[in-house]
C-alpha positions as CSV (number, residue, x, y, z in Angstrom):
1,X,144.8,100.4,179.2
2,X,144.9,99.5,182.9
3,X,141.3,100.5,183.5
4,X,138.4,101.0,181.1
5,X,137.5,104.2,183.1
6,X,140.2,106.7,182.2
7,X,140.1,110.2,183.8
8,X,142.4,112.0,181.3
9,X,142.0,111.4,177.6
10,X,143.6,112.8,174.5
11,X,142.0,112.1,171.1
12,X,144.4,112.8,168.2
13,X,142.6,113.9,165.1
14,X,139.5,115.9,164.8
15,X,137.4,114.2,162.2
16,X,134.5,111.7,162.3
17,X,136.2,108.8,164.1
18,X,137.7,111.1,166.8
19,X,134.4,112.8,167.4
20,X,132.5,109.5,167.7
21,X,135.0,108.2,170.2
22,X,134.8,111.4,172.2
23,X,131.1,111.1,172.5
24,X,131.4,107.5,173.7
25,X,134.1,108.4,176.2
26,X,132.2,111.4,177.6
27,X,129.1,109.3,178.0
28,X,130.5,106.1,179.6
29,X,133.6,107.2,181.5
30,X,134.2,109.7,184.3
31,X,136.6,111.8,182.2
32,X,137.7,115.0,184.0
33,X,139.8,116.0,181.0
34,X,138.8,115.1,177.4
35,X,140.7,117.0,174.7
36,X,140.8,116.7,170.9
37,X,144.0,117.7,169.1
38,X,143.3,118.5,165.4
39,X,146.1,119.1,162.9
40,X,144.1,121.6,160.8
41,X,144.5,125.3,162.0
42,X,140.9,126.2,161.2
43,X,137.8,125.8,163.5
44,X,136.0,123.8,160.9
45,X,137.6,121.0,158.8
46,X,137.2,121.7,155.1
47,X,134.2,120.1,153.5
48,X,135.1,118.2,150.4
49,X,131.5,117.5,149.6
50,X,132.1,113.7,149.8
51,X,129.2,111.3,149.9
52,X,129.0,108.6,152.5
53,X,127.0,105.4,152.6
54,X,125.2,105.5,156.0
55,X,125.3,101.8,156.9
56,X,123.6,100.2,159.9
57,X,126.6,101.0,162.2
58,X,126.5,104.7,161.4
59,X,122.8,105.0,161.7
60,X,122.8,103.1,165.0
61,X,125.5,105.3,166.4
62,X,123.7,108.5,165.5
63,X,120.4,107.2,167.0
64,X,122.2,106.2,170.2
65,X,124.7,109.0,170.8
66,X,123.9,112.0,168.6
67,X,120.1,112.0,168.5
68,X,119.8,114.9,166.1
69,X,116.0,114.8,165.9
70,X,116.1,114.7,162.1
71,X,117.1,112.2,159.4
72,X,120.7,112.2,158.4
73,X,120.4,110.6,155.0
74,X,118.7,110.3,151.6
75,X,117.1,107.0,150.7
76,X,118.4,105.2,147.6
77,X,115.7,102.7,146.7
78,X,117.4,100.6,144.1
79,X,120.8,99.7,142.5
80,X,121.2,99.5,138.8
81,X,123.9,99.3,136.1
82,X,124.2,101.3,132.8
83,X,125.8,100.2,129.6
84,X,128.0,102.4,127.5
85,X,125.1,103.8,125.6
86,X,123.4,104.9,128.9
87,X,120.7,102.2,128.8
88,X,119.8,100.3,132.0
89,X,121.1,96.7,131.6
90,X,118.3,94.2,131.7
91,X,118.2,92.2,134.9
92,X,120.6,94.6,136.7
93,X,118.0,96.5,138.7
94,X,118.0,95.4,142.3
95,X,115.3,96.7,144.7
96,X,117.5,97.5,147.7
97,X,117.2,100.5,150.0
98,X,120.3,102.2,151.2
99,X,120.9,105.4,153.1
100,X,123.2,108.0,151.6
101,X,124.6,111.0,153.5
102,X,127.6,113.3,153.3
103,X,130.7,113.8,155.3
104,X,129.7,117.4,156.0
105,X,126.3,116.4,157.6
106,X,128.0,113.8,159.9
107,X,130.8,116.2,160.9
108,X,128.6,119.2,161.6
109,X,126.1,117.1,163.7
110,X,128.9,115.5,165.6
111,X,130.6,118.8,166.4
112,X,127.2,120.2,167.4
113,X,126.8,117.3,169.9
114,X,130.4,117.0,171.1
115,X,131.5,120.6,171.8
116,X,128.3,122.6,171.2
117,X,129.6,124.2,168.1
118,X,127.0,126.5,166.5
119,X,126.0,124.6,163.4
120,X,123.3,127.0,162.2
121,X,120.8,126.6,159.3
122,X,119.5,123.1,159.0
123,X,121.7,121.4,161.5
124,X,120.2,119.7,164.6
125,X,116.7,120.9,163.6
126,X,113.8,118.8,164.8
127,X,111.6,120.0,161.9
128,X,113.1,121.9,159.0
129,X,109.9,124.0,158.8
130,X,110.0,125.2,162.5
131,X,113.6,126.3,162.8
132,X,113.7,125.0,166.4
133,X,117.1,123.5,167.2
134,X,117.8,121.0,169.9
135,X,120.5,121.8,172.5
136,X,124.0,120.8,171.7
137,X,126.3,118.8,174.0
138,X,123.9,119.0,177.0
139,X,124.4,116.1,179.4
140,X,127.7,114.8,178.2
141,X,131.2,115.4,179.4
142,X,133.1,118.6,178.5
143,X,135.2,118.3,175.4
144,X,137.9,120.7,174.5
145,X,138.7,121.0,170.7
146,X,142.2,122.4,169.9
147,X,143.3,123.4,166.4
148,X,146.7,123.5,164.7
149,X,148.3,120.7,166.8
150,X,150.9,118.4,165.2
151,X,151.8,115.4,167.3
152,X,155.6,114.8,167.4
153,X,156.0,112.2,170.2
154,X,154.3,109.6,172.5
155,X,156.1,108.2,175.6
156,X,155.0,105.4,177.9
157,X,155.4,106.4,181.6
158,X,154.1,103.2,183.0
159,X,151.6,103.6,185.8
160,X,151.7,107.4,185.4
161,X,150.2,107.2,181.9
162,X,151.3,108.4,178.5
163,X,153.1,111.6,177.6
164,X,152.0,113.2,174.3
165,X,154.1,115.9,172.8
166,X,152.8,118.2,170.1
167,X,153.7,121.5,168.3
168,X,151.0,124.2,167.8
169,X,150.8,126.5,164.9
170,X,151.2,124.1,162.0
171,X,154.5,122.8,163.3
172,X,156.0,126.3,163.8
173,X,154.9,127.1,167.3
174,X,155.8,126.1,170.8
175,X,156.1,122.4,171.8
176,X,153.7,121.4,174.5
177,X,153.0,118.1,176.3
178,X,150.5,116.4,178.5
179,X,150.3,113.2,180.5
180,X,147.0,111.3,180.1
181,X,145.5,107.9,181.0
182,X,144.4,107.1,177.4
183,X,145.4,108.2,173.9
184,X,142.9,107.5,171.1
185,X,144.7,107.8,167.8
186,X,142.1,108.7,165.2
187,X,144.3,110.8,163.0
188,X,143.5,109.1,159.7
189,X,145.2,106.7,157.3
190,X,148.4,108.7,157.4
191,X,148.4,108.6,161.2
192,X,151.3,110.3,162.8
193,X,150.8,108.2,166.0
194,X,150.9,105.0,164.1
195,X,154.1,106.3,162.3
196,X,155.7,106.8,165.7
197,X,154.7,103.4,167.1
198,X,154.9,101.3,163.9
199,X,157.1,103.1,161.4
200,X,157.1,100.0,159.2
201,X,153.4,100.3,158.5
202,X,153.0,102.8,155.6
203,X,150.4,103.7,153.0
204,X,150.9,102.2,149.6
205,X,149.5,103.6,146.4
206,X,147.7,100.8,144.5
207,X,147.6,102.1,140.9
208,X,144.4,104.1,140.6
209,X,142.6,107.2,141.9
210,X,139.1,108.3,142.6
211,X,138.0,111.5,141.0
212,X,135.0,112.8,142.9
213,X,132.5,115.7,142.7
214,X,128.9,116.8,143.2
215,X,126.3,118.4,141.0
216,X,123.1,120.2,142.1
217,X,120.1,118.0,141.6
218,X,118.4,120.7,139.7
219,X,121.3,121.0,137.2
220,X,120.9,117.5,135.8
221,X,119.2,116.9,132.5
222,X,115.9,115.0,132.4
223,X,117.7,112.0,131.0
224,X,120.2,112.0,133.9
225,X,117.5,112.6,136.5
226,X,115.5,109.7,135.3
227,X,118.4,107.3,135.8
228,X,119.8,108.8,139.1
229,X,116.7,109.9,141.0
230,X,116.9,108.1,144.4
231,X,119.0,105.2,142.9
232,X,122.5,103.9,143.3
233,X,123.8,103.8,139.7
234,X,127.0,102.1,138.4
235,X,128.9,101.7,135.2
236,X,131.8,99.3,135.0
237,X,134.2,98.4,132.2
238,X,137.8,97.3,132.0
239,X,139.9,99.6,134.2
240,X,137.1,102.0,135.0
241,X,134.2,102.1,137.4
242,X,131.9,105.1,138.2
243,X,129.0,105.3,140.6
244,X,126.6,108.0,141.7
245,X,123.9,108.6,144.3
246,X,122.0,111.5,145.9
247,X,123.3,113.1,149.1
248,X,122.0,115.9,151.3
249,X,122.5,119.4,149.9
250,X,123.7,122.7,151.5
251,X,123.2,122.8,155.2
252,X,122.1,119.1,155.1
253,X,118.9,119.8,153.2
254,X,117.1,116.6,152.3
255,X,114.3,118.2,150.3
256,X,113.8,117.3,146.7
257,X,115.5,119.9,144.5
258,X,117.9,120.9,147.2
259,X,120.1,117.8,147.2
260,X,123.4,117.0,145.5
261,X,124.3,114.2,143.1
262,X,127.6,112.7,144.3
263,X,129.8,110.7,141.9
264,X,133.0,108.7,142.3
265,X,135.0,107.7,139.2
266,X,137.9,105.2,139.6
267,X,140.6,105.6,136.9
268,X,144.0,103.8,136.6
269,X,147.2,105.9,136.7
270,X,150.7,104.5,136.8
271,X,152.6,105.4,140.0
272,X,155.1,108.1,139.0
273,X,153.6,108.5,135.6
274,X,153.2,111.9,133.9
275,X,149.4,112.0,134.1
276,X,149.3,111.2,137.8
277,X,151.9,113.9,138.6
278,X,149.9,116.4,136.6
279,X,146.6,115.3,138.2
280,X,147.9,115.7,141.8
281,X,149.8,119.0,141.3
282,X,147.8,122.2,141.8
283,X,148.2,125.6,139.9
284,X,150.8,126.7,142.4
285,X,153.0,123.7,141.7
286,X,152.3,121.9,145.0
287,X,152.2,118.1,144.6
288,X,149.6,116.5,146.9
289,X,150.5,112.9,147.8
290,X,147.1,111.6,148.7
291,X,144.2,114.1,148.2
292,X,144.0,117.0,145.8
293,X,141.4,119.3,147.5
294,X,138.4,120.7,145.8
295,X,139.3,123.7,143.7
296,X,142.9,122.6,143.4
297,X,142.9,121.0,140.0
298,X,144.4,123.0,137.1
299,X,141.9,124.0,134.4
300,X,143.8,122.3,131.6
301,X,143.9,119.0,133.5
302,X,140.2,119.1,134.4
303,X,139.4,119.8,130.7
304,X,141.5,116.6,129.9
305,X,139.5,114.5,132.4
306,X,136.2,115.9,131.2
307,X,137.1,114.9,127.6
308,X,138.1,111.4,128.9
309,X,134.7,111.2,130.6
310,X,132.9,112.0,127.3
311,X,134.9,109.3,125.5
312,X,134.5,106.4,127.9
313,X,131.5,106.9,130.1
314,X,127.7,106.6,129.5
315,X,126.2,110.0,128.7
316,X,124.5,110.4,132.0
317,X,127.7,109.9,134.0
318,X,129.7,112.1,131.5
319,X,127.2,114.8,132.2
320,X,127.8,114.7,135.9
321,X,131.6,114.9,135.4
322,X,131.4,117.8,132.9
323,X,129.0,119.8,135.1
324,X,131.1,119.5,138.2
325,X,132.8,122.8,139.0
326,X,135.1,121.8,141.8
327,X,136.3,118.2,141.6
328,X,138.8,116.6,144.0
329,X,141.0,113.6,143.7
330,X,141.8,110.8,146.1
331,X,144.8,108.5,145.4
332,X,143.7,105.0,146.5
333,X,146.0,103.4,149.0
334,X,146.2,100.3,151.2
335,X,147.3,100.4,154.8
336,X,146.6,98.2,157.9
337,X,148.3,97.7,161.2
338,X,148.2,94.2,162.8
339,X,147.9,95.7,166.3
340,X,145.5,98.3,167.7
341,X,146.6,98.6,171.4
342,X,150.0,99.8,172.7
343,X,151.7,100.8,175.9
344,X,149.7,98.3,178.0
345,X,146.5,99.4,176.3
346,X,147.0,103.1,177.1
347,X,147.2,104.0,173.3
348,X,144.6,102.6,170.9
349,X,144.5,103.0,167.1
350,X,140.9,103.4,165.7
351,X,139.2,103.9,162.4
352,X,141.4,104.8,159.4
353,X,144.5,105.0,161.7
354,X,144.2,101.3,162.2
355,X,143.2,100.4,158.7
356,X,142.5,102.6,155.7
357,X,139.9,100.9,153.4
358,X,139.5,101.3,149.7
359,X,136.4,103.3,149.0
360,X,134.7,100.3,147.2
361,X,133.8,99.0,150.7
362,X,131.9,102.2,151.6
363,X,132.9,101.2,155.1
364,X,135.4,103.8,156.5
365,X,132.7,105.7,158.4
366,X,131.1,102.5,159.4
367,X,134.4,101.4,160.8
368,X,134.7,104.5,162.9
369,X,131.1,104.0,164.3
370,X,131.8,100.3,164.9
371,X,135.1,101.0,166.7
372,X,133.5,103.7,168.9
373,X,130.5,101.6,169.7
374,X,132.7,98.6,170.6
375,X,134.8,100.9,172.9
376,X,131.5,101.9,174.6
377,X,130.7,98.2,175.2
378,X,134.0,97.8,176.9
379,X,133.5,100.9,179.0
380,X,130.2,99.6,180.1
381,X,131.6,96.2,181.0
382,X,129.5,94.4,178.4
383,X,132.7,92.9,176.9
384,X,136.2,92.5,178.2
385,X,139.5,93.9,176.9
386,X,140.4,90.9,174.7
387,X,136.9,90.8,173.1
388,X,137.2,94.6,172.3
389,X,140.7,94.0,170.7
390,X,139.6,91.0,168.7
391,X,136.4,92.6,167.4
392,X,138.1,95.8,166.3
393,X,141.1,94.0,164.7
394,X,138.9,91.4,162.9
395,X,136.6,94.1,161.5
396,X,139.6,96.0,160.1
397,X,141.2,92.9,158.7
398,X,138.1,91.4,157.1
399,X,136.9,94.7,155.5
400,X,140.4,95.7,154.3
401,X,140.9,92.3,152.6
402,X,137.4,92.6,151.0
403,X,138.2,96.1,149.7
404,X,141.5,94.9,148.1
405,X,139.6,92.2,146.3
406,X,136.9,94.6,145.1
407,X,139.4,97.1,143.9
408,X,141.7,94.6,142.1
409,X,138.7,93.1,140.3
410,X,137.3,96.5,139.5
411,X,140.4,98.0,138.0
412,X,142.8,95.3,136.9
413,X,140.8,92.3,135.8
414,X,139.0,92.0,132.5
415,X,135.3,91.3,132.7
416,X,135.6,87.6,131.9
417,X,138.0,87.1,134.7
418,X,141.2,87.4,132.8
419,X,144.0,89.9,133.6
420,X,143.3,93.3,131.9
421,X,145.5,94.3,129.0
422,X,145.3,98.0,130.0
423,X,148.6,99.7,129.4
424,X,150.0,101.6,132.4
425,X,153.0,103.0,130.6
426,X,153.2,106.7,129.8
427,X,155.5,107.6,126.9
428,X,157.5,110.6,127.9
429,X,157.0,112.3,124.6
430,X,153.2,111.8,124.5
431,X,151.0,114.9,125.1
432,X,148.7,114.6,128.1
433,X,145.6,114.0,126.0
434,X,147.2,111.1,124.2
435,X,148.7,109.4,127.3
436,X,147.7,105.8,127.8
437,X,148.0,105.4,131.5
438,X,144.2,105.1,132.0
439,X,143.1,104.5,128.4
440,X,140.5,101.8,127.8
441,X,141.7,98.8,125.8
442,X,140.8,98.6,122.1
443,X,138.1,96.1,122.7
444,X,134.6,97.6,123.1
445,X,133.4,98.0,126.7
446,X,131.2,95.2,127.8
447,X,127.5,95.8,127.2
448,X,126.8,93.9,130.5
449,X,129.6,95.3,132.7
450,X,128.3,94.2,136.1
451,X,131.1,92.7,138.3
452,X,130.2,89.2,139.3
453,X,131.6,86.8,141.9
454,X,134.3,84.2,140.9
455,X,131.8,81.4,140.8
456,X,129.4,83.5,138.6
457,X,132.2,84.4,136.2
458,X,133.0,80.7,136.0
459,X,129.3,80.0,135.0
460,X,129.6,82.8,132.3
461,X,132.7,81.2,130.9
462,X,131.0,77.8,130.7
463,X,128.2,79.4,128.7
464,X,130.8,81.2,126.5
465,X,132.7,77.9,125.8
466,X,129.5,76.0,125.2
467,X,128.4,78.7,122.6
468,X,131.8,78.6,120.9
469,X,131.7,74.8,120.7
470,X,128.3,74.9,119.2
471,X,129.4,77.4,116.5
472,X,132.4,75.2,115.7
473,X,130.4,71.9,116.0
474,X,131.3,70.8,112.4
475,X,135.0,71.4,112.9
476,X,134.9,69.6,116.3
477,X,133.0,66.7,114.8
478,X,135.6,66.4,112.0
479,X,138.5,66.4,114.4
480,X,136.8,63.9,116.7
481,X,136.0,61.5,113.7
482,X,139.7,61.7,112.6
483,X,141.1,61.2,116.1
484,X,138.8,58.3,117.1
485,X,140.9,55.1,117.9
486,X,144.1,57.0,117.4
487,X,146.6,57.8,120.2
488,X,150.1,59.2,119.5
489,X,149.4,59.6,115.8
490,X,146.3,61.8,116.1
491,X,148.2,65.2,116.3
492,X,150.0,64.4,113.1
493,X,147.3,62.6,111.0
494,X,144.6,65.0,112.1
495,X,146.7,68.1,111.8
496,X,144.4,69.8,109.3
497,X,141.2,69.1,111.2
498,X,142.7,70.3,114.5
499,X,144.0,73.5,112.8
500,X,140.5,74.1,111.4
501,X,138.9,73.5,114.8
502,X,141.3,75.9,116.6
503,X,141.0,78.5,113.9
504,X,137.2,78.5,114.3
505,X,137.4,78.8,118.1
506,X,139.9,81.6,117.9
507,X,137.6,83.4,115.5
508,X,134.8,83.4,118.1
509,X,137.1,84.4,121.0
510,X,135.8,88.0,120.8
511,X,134.3,90.5,123.2
512,X,131.0,90.2,121.4
513,X,130.8,86.5,122.3
514,X,131.8,87.2,125.9
515,X,129.1,89.8,126.2
516,X,126.6,87.5,124.6
517,X,127.5,84.9,127.3
518,X,127.0,87.4,130.1
519,X,123.7,88.5,128.6
520,X,122.5,84.9,128.4
521,X,123.6,84.4,132.0
522,X,121.5,87.3,133.2
523,X,118.5,86.3,131.0
524,X,118.5,82.8,132.5
525,X,119.1,84.0,136.1
526,X,115.4,83.9,137.1
527,X,115.1,80.5,135.5
528,X,118.0,79.2,137.6
529,X,116.6,80.7,140.7
530,X,113.3,79.0,140.1
531,X,115.0,75.7,139.5
532,X,116.9,76.1,142.8
533,X,113.6,76.9,144.6
534,X,111.9,73.8,143.1
535,X,114.8,71.7,144.0
536,X,114.7,73.0,147.6
537,X,110.9,72.4,147.8
538,X,111.4,68.8,146.6
539,X,114.1,68.3,149.2
540,X,111.9,69.6,152.0
541,X,109.0,67.3,150.8
542,X,111.4,64.3,150.8
543,X,112.7,65.3,154.2
544,X,109.1,65.6,155.6
545,X,108.2,62.2,154.2
546,X,111.3,60.6,155.6
547,X,110.6,62.0,159.1
548,X,106.9,61.0,159.0
549,X,107.8,57.5,157.8
550,X,110.4,56.9,160.5
551,X,108.7,58.9,163.2
552,X,111.4,61.5,163.6
553,X,111.3,65.0,165.1
554,X,113.0,68.1,163.6
555,X,116.3,67.1,165.3
556,X,116.2,63.6,163.8
557,X,115.2,61.8,167.1
558,X,112.5,59.1,167.0
559,X,109.1,60.2,168.3
560,X,107.5,57.4,170.3
561,X,103.8,57.0,171.2
562,X,102.7,55.7,174.6
563,X,102.7,52.1,173.6
564,X,106.1,52.3,171.9
565,X,107.6,54.2,174.9
566,X,106.2,51.6,177.3
567,X,107.8,48.8,175.2
568,X,111.1,50.6,175.1
569,X,111.0,51.1,178.9
570,X,110.3,47.3,179.4
571,X,113.3,46.4,177.2
572,X,115.5,48.6,179.4
């Protein structure tokens, strides 16, 4: 972009990222024309009921630009993990407050602020009891929101700007075009604009889906409510992860008893396999490539998935799944573009259009808020063009890579750090209920299924190997006694002892032993933490003594008294 103060702007896509950027542009630039082109033909985008983690970037953006006069999120006060039986795993509870909201709350409040759309009900209300709503887009630039617009072309006109061509009426109407100073491509992970500019960058299915849904807070059993109430709960075993948290209810209601329990269940499905095709095809025979909307799943397929939930999930999570009336499905994909600015900065990719994150990061909405806020910093002259570009690209790259690591570990690595043995083949003659594309391996799910870091998994393996060696101590001792002072002859002379030792170790190479090692790791976590604290205290005491002994300040420089300083000056 030649100038950070464009007059004519087109925003392509009408969801959260586009709305956030339109607010920033209408606030910080002298736009005389600010238009949003949305592909959907309806005045309101369809609410899937999806939950959103409202991270610091999202909350800061709403405080700065939206100012709804009401809270946008439900507080989750702790994170915890369940085992297969539904018990809370000892040591897994972490007191950590997070803010949880919904796509619908954010979208409605943004529309209310951007183009003054009547939100009604609970939206934009200062106090839910008074019913007094704040004004909508008062004080910001005028934004026009057009529906049913499919972008078909972008053309660089040099100093004149960029020509954007689109077809109205879901691709069946008249082609129109407009020349603008800036194009903000915020049309999602399947971005049409990115496809025109970088056709080599495509979304890639990564081998699993997210089944999602919501249940009314009041519909949960007492056992489920006890676990899920204002907590971020997880269950994790080989090839499966499910999580759940409370989100605002109908019309953004945050009151207890009015909220929804949102759940996300990751399940492996082979690309092109029978089960995946059935899952993503609705009752009318339409096959959805990425998202099967709420209400689109066939009854027999949903019954199959509910049965799967009862077989493999803790009872509280299985209850959420079976009580959900309108689930929807999201095929998990990877996509990222290595450039976000085109046509001399007159076209910018933002949000999911630049990089579509895996949901494990809970960062897609945060990315939209971050990108929009960073654009605002550029518009205000707080940063330059290169800093804007670098910040946006680095955020996309770092979070996208992190999401891939989280997803691969979650779905395709066994809990002890080894590659999962989950079968992804689907026999063509197998009935749907017996298909193995997302079946759990024959080993029992871990009783301590919390995903750990690589270094933590290495510590667990050390405990596991130590325990196995202790249980096979006699066999190890016999082999060592035989092999002592032998070199090349040891494998032959001590063959029986070595075979006995290996047989013993193989006998204890079980899931139970691995689970026991993880349990021991968690039980000794507080002890290790205290040992580290004591070690750090001792280090600080030694450092303090060293500084006092040698007369050093905090930076390691000598501290001289008057006599010492005088002596030093005389030497000089």
